[in-house]
C-alpha positions as CSV (number, residue, x, y, z in Angstrom):
1,M,252.2,-1.3,-27.5
2,T,254.2,-2.8,-30.0
3,A,255.6,-1.3,-33.4
4,S,253.7,-1.7,-36.5
5,P,255.0,-4.3,-39.0
6,S,255.9,-1.7,-41.4
7,V,257.8,0.4,-39.0
8,V,259.7,-3.1,-38.1
9,R,260.2,-4.0,-41.6
10,D,261.6,-0.4,-42.7
11,D,264.3,-0.2,-40.1
12,T,266.5,-2.7,-41.7
13,P,270.2,-2.7,-40.8
14,F,270.9,-0.8,-44.0
15,R,268.8,1.8,-43.2
16,R,270.3,2.0,-39.8
17,F,273.5,2.2,-41.2
18,A,272.7,4.7,-43.8
19,R,271.2,7.0,-41.1
20,A,274.4,6.8,-39.0
21,Y,276.6,7.7,-42.0
22,M,274.3,10.5,-43.0
23,A,274.5,12.1,-39.6
24,S,277.7,13.7,-40.4
25,R,277.6,16.4,-43.1
26,V,281.4,16.0,-43.4
27,A,281.1,12.5,-44.5
28,V,278.2,13.2,-47.0
29,V,280.5,15.7,-48.8
30,G,283.0,13.3,-48.9
31,L,280.7,10.6,-50.4
32,V,279.7,13.1,-52.9
33,L,283.2,13.6,-53.8
34,L,284.0,9.8,-53.8
35,V,281.0,9.5,-56.4
36,L,282.1,12.0,-58.4
37,V,285.8,10.6,-58.5
38,L,284.5,7.2,-59.4
39,L,282.4,8.5,-62.2
40,A,285.5,10.3,-63.5
41,A,287.6,7.4,-63.1
42,I,285.0,5.1,-65.1
43,F,283.4,7.5,-67.7
44,G,285.9,10.2,-67.7
45,P,288.3,9.0,-70.7
46,W,285.1,8.2,-73.0
47,F,284.3,12.1,-72.4
48,A,288.0,13.3,-72.6
49,P,288.9,15.7,-75.2
50,Q,291.7,13.6,-76.5
51,N,293.5,10.4,-75.8
52,P,296.9,11.9,-74.4
53,Y,298.7,8.7,-74.7
54,D,297.9,8.3,-78.5
55,L,301.1,10.0,-80.1
56,K,299.1,10.3,-83.4
57,V,296.9,13.0,-81.7
58,L,299.7,15.0,-80.0
59,D,301.5,17.8,-81.5
60,V,304.9,19.1,-79.9
61,M,303.8,22.6,-81.1
62,D,301.3,22.3,-78.5
63,S,303.7,21.9,-75.7
64,R,303.3,23.7,-72.3
65,L,300.3,26.0,-73.4
66,P,298.7,28.0,-70.6
67,P,295.0,27.3,-69.5
68,G,292.5,28.4,-72.1
69,E,295.0,28.4,-75.0
70,L,293.8,27.0,-78.3
71,S,295.8,23.9,-79.9
72,G,297.9,24.7,-83.2
73,D,295.2,23.5,-85.3
74,G,292.3,25.4,-83.7
75,K,290.3,22.1,-82.9
76,L,290.9,21.9,-79.1
77,T,290.7,24.5,-76.2
78,F,293.2,23.3,-73.6
79,L,291.1,24.4,-70.6
80,L,293.9,23.4,-67.8
81,G,296.8,24.0,-70.4
82,S,299.1,21.2,-71.9
83,D,302.1,19.6,-70.7
84,E,305.6,19.3,-72.2
85,Q,304.2,16.7,-74.8
86,G,301.3,18.8,-75.9
87,R,298.9,16.4,-74.0
88,D,295.8,18.3,-72.9
89,M,295.9,18.4,-69.0
90,V,291.9,17.6,-68.6
91,S,292.5,14.4,-70.4
92,A,295.6,13.4,-68.8
93,I,294.2,13.9,-65.3
94,L,291.0,11.7,-66.4
95,Y,293.2,8.8,-67.4
96,G,295.6,9.3,-64.5
97,V,292.6,9.2,-62.0
98,R,291.2,5.9,-63.7
99,T,295.0,4.4,-63.1
100,S,295.3,5.7,-59.6
101,I,291.9,4.3,-58.6
102,L,292.7,0.8,-60.5
103,V,295.8,0.7,-58.7
104,G,294.6,1.5,-55.2
105,V,291.5,-0.9,-55.3
106,V,293.2,-3.9,-57.1
107,S,296.3,-3.9,-54.8
108,T,294.2,-3.3,-51.5
109,A,291.9,-6.2,-52.7
110,L,294.7,-8.6,-53.2
111,A,296.4,-7.6,-50.1
112,L,293.2,-8.0,-48.0
113,A,292.6,-11.4,-49.3
114,I,296.1,-12.7,-48.6
115,G,296.4,-10.7,-45.1
116,L,293.0,-11.8,-44.0
117,T,293.5,-15.2,-44.8
118,L,296.8,-15.6,-43.2
119,G,295.6,-13.8,-40.1
120,L,292.4,-15.9,-39.7
121,W,294.5,-19.1,-39.8
122,A,297.1,-18.0,-37.6
123,A,294.4,-16.8,-34.9
124,Y,292.3,-20.2,-35.2
125,I,295.2,-22.7,-35.7
126,G,297.7,-21.0,-33.2
127,G,300.9,-22.6,-32.2
128,R,303.7,-22.8,-34.8
129,V,301.3,-21.4,-37.8
130,D,300.5,-18.3,-35.6
131,A,304.1,-17.8,-34.6
132,M,305.4,-18.3,-38.2
133,V,302.9,-16.0,-39.6
134,M,303.6,-13.2,-37.0
135,R,307.2,-13.1,-37.3
136,L,306.6,-12.6,-41.0
137,V,304.4,-9.8,-40.2
138,D,307.0,-8.3,-37.7
139,I,309.9,-8.5,-40.2
140,Q,307.5,-6.9,-42.9
141,L,306.4,-4.1,-40.6
142,S,310.0,-3.5,-39.3
143,F,310.8,-1.7,-42.9
144,P,309.2,1.3,-44.2
145,P,306.7,0.5,-47.1
146,I,308.0,2.8,-49.7
147,L,311.3,1.1,-49.2
148,I,310.3,-2.4,-49.8
149,A,308.3,-1.0,-52.7
150,L,311.6,0.6,-54.0
151,I,313.5,-2.3,-53.8
152,L,311.0,-4.6,-55.6
153,L,310.4,-2.2,-58.5
154,A,314.3,-1.5,-58.9
155,L,314.6,-5.1,-59.3
156,T,311.4,-5.7,-61.8
157,G,311.3,-2.3,-63.3
158,P,308.3,-0.2,-63.9
159,G,304.9,-1.3,-64.9
160,L,301.1,-1.5,-63.9
161,G,301.3,-5.1,-62.9
162,K,304.6,-4.9,-61.2
163,I,303.6,-1.9,-58.9
164,I,300.3,-3.7,-57.9
165,I,302.5,-6.8,-56.8
166,A,304.7,-4.3,-55.1
167,L,302.1,-2.7,-53.2
168,V,300.3,-5.9,-52.3
169,A,303.9,-7.0,-51.0
170,V,303.9,-4.0,-48.7
171,K,300.1,-3.9,-47.6
172,W,299.2,-7.5,-46.7
173,A,301.1,-7.6,-43.0
174,Y,298.8,-4.8,-42.0
175,Y,295.5,-6.9,-42.8
176,A,297.2,-10.1,-41.3
177,R,297.8,-8.3,-37.9
178,S,294.5,-6.7,-37.8
179,A,292.7,-9.8,-38.8
180,R,294.5,-12.1,-36.2
181,S,293.7,-9.5,-33.4
182,I,290.0,-9.4,-34.3
183,A,289.7,-13.1,-34.8
184,L,291.4,-13.9,-31.6
185,V,288.5,-12.3,-29.8
186,E,285.9,-14.1,-31.8
187,R,287.5,-17.5,-31.6
188,R,286.9,-17.7,-27.8
189,K,283.0,-16.9,-28.4
190,E,280.4,-19.6,-28.2
191,Y,279.4,-20.0,-31.8
192,I,283.2,-20.9,-32.6
193,E,283.1,-23.5,-29.8
194,A,279.9,-24.9,-31.0
195,A,281.1,-25.4,-34.5
196,S,284.2,-27.0,-33.2
197,C,282.0,-29.5,-31.1
198,L,279.9,-30.4,-34.2
199,G,282.9,-31.5,-36.0
200,L,283.0,-28.9,-38.7
201,S,286.2,-28.7,-40.9
202,T,288.8,-26.0,-39.9
203,P,288.4,-24.3,-43.5
204,R,284.6,-24.5,-43.0
205,I,284.7,-22.9,-39.4
206,V,287.4,-20.2,-40.7
207,F,285.7,-19.2,-43.9
208,R,282.1,-19.6,-43.0
209,H,281.8,-18.7,-39.4
210,L,285.0,-16.7,-38.5
211,L,285.4,-14.6,-41.9
212,P,282.0,-13.0,-41.7
213,N,282.3,-11.6,-38.1
214,C,286.1,-10.3,-38.8
215,L,285.3,-8.7,-41.9
216,T,283.1,-5.8,-41.2
217,P,285.7,-4.1,-38.6
218,L,288.2,-4.1,-41.4
219,L,286.3,-2.0,-43.9
220,A,287.3,1.2,-42.7
221,V,291.0,0.0,-42.7
222,T,290.6,-1.2,-46.1
223,A,289.2,2.3,-47.3
224,L,292.2,4.2,-45.6
225,Q,294.6,1.5,-47.3
226,V,293.1,2.5,-50.6
227,A,294.1,6.0,-50.2
228,S,297.5,5.1,-48.7
229,A,298.2,2.8,-52.0
230,I,297.2,5.5,-54.2
231,T,299.4,8.1,-52.3
232,L,302.2,5.5,-52.6
233,E,301.8,4.6,-56.2
234,A,302.0,8.7,-56.9
235,T,305.1,8.9,-55.0
236,L,306.9,6.0,-56.8
237,S,305.7,7.2,-60.2
238,F,306.9,10.6,-59.2
239,L,310.2,9.2,-58.4
240,G,310.3,7.3,-61.7
241,L,309.9,3.7,-60.5
242,G,306.2,3.5,-60.7
243,L,304.3,3.4,-64.0
244,P,306.2,4.0,-67.2
245,P,305.7,7.1,-69.0
246,T,303.4,5.5,-71.5
247,E,300.8,4.8,-68.8
248,P,298.8,7.6,-67.3
249,S,299.4,8.4,-63.7
250,L,299.0,11.4,-61.5
251,G,302.2,10.9,-60.0
252,L,304.0,11.0,-63.3
253,L,301.9,14.1,-64.3
254,I,303.2,15.9,-61.2
255,S,306.9,14.6,-61.7
256,N,306.7,16.0,-65.2
257,G,305.6,19.5,-64.2
258,S,307.9,19.7,-61.5
259,Q,310.9,20.9,-63.5
260,Y,308.9,23.5,-65.0
261,L,307.8,25.3,-61.7
262,M,310.4,27.7,-61.6
263,S,309.7,28.9,-65.2
264,G,306.1,29.8,-64.5
265,K,304.6,26.5,-66.0
266,Y,302.6,25.8,-62.8
267,W,299.6,24.1,-64.5
268,I,301.5,21.1,-65.5
269,S,302.0,19.9,-61.8
270,L,299.4,22.1,-60.0
271,F,296.0,20.7,-61.4
272,P,297.3,16.9,-61.2
273,G,298.4,17.6,-57.6
274,F,295.0,19.3,-57.0
275,A,293.3,16.0,-58.6
276,L,295.2,13.7,-56.2
277,L,294.4,16.0,-53.2
278,I,290.7,15.6,-53.9
279,V,290.9,11.7,-54.2
280,M,292.5,11.6,-51.0
281,V,290.3,13.8,-48.9
282,A,287.3,12.1,-50.6
283,I,288.6,8.6,-49.7
284,N,289.7,9.5,-46.0
285,L,286.5,11.4,-45.2
286,V,284.3,8.2,-46.1
287,A,286.7,6.0,-44.2
288,D,286.8,8.1,-41.1
289,Q,282.9,7.9,-40.9
290,L,282.9,4.2,-41.7
291,R,285.0,3.9,-38.8
292,D,282.9,5.8,-36.4
293,V,279.6,4.0,-37.6
294,L,281.2,0.3,-37.9
295,N,283.0,1.0,-34.3
296,P,281.2,3.8,-32.1
297,R,284.0,3.2,-29.5
298,L,286.3,4.7,-31.8
299,Q,284.2,8.1,-32.2
300,T,286.1,10.9,-32.0
301,P,284.6,13.6,-29.5
């Protein structure tokens, strides 16, 4: 007996993917956390009690107030306390999450575009092009990522655009190597050989036929690299080489409060650190389930 048309129509690839993803309760929790984080990053600053980077609304008399205290003028309650500049920690965290997500997504997207393009070209063309690209990748991966980022930022100085460029310079090699290894397998398949026999141009074969079949396995890697980029940005900002003090950053907030931990002002570092932890956990839970769904052979027992 054949299935009814409605059943066949309802069993789309997206529905199969959704069912496979929702099979893990932990992954569902991660997805909910990630959606909340994205909503906070997009809409949070509009609902923040104050703009923590507008000097006109800050008052040094509100410096380092504990959670639940009122501001000097009595107009604002610092639910999570204030930092040494009198900034509301809730507002600072919401602005910091937006910056962290922006840096992570933009730098990962640019690194993916560069690494994927180079990896596909190296795998398809082969020969000297492949050897040259892979030697660059080997050199890049032989150094710790944070060391390369530190050197670049030490030469260029802190800034949002500069840290994105530094992260792209650090991350592109991962995608180039991963894309090349996937493309080498796809390169030997019949549809690529058929496209070559039909006389299609190399760019058309690479970007229209090879790219779509290599992109899906990289999605889980991309999600993990977003988390890695956010962590690296926070580390660099903590060290004073990431974003300038005028830009919101979870790493800067943690760094600003670290000097007050011994005096009992725990909230300045604790709450931004907790926010960074939630972002990392959400992204990693989603990425781990994506890895299992997109490549069942990598499923953890």
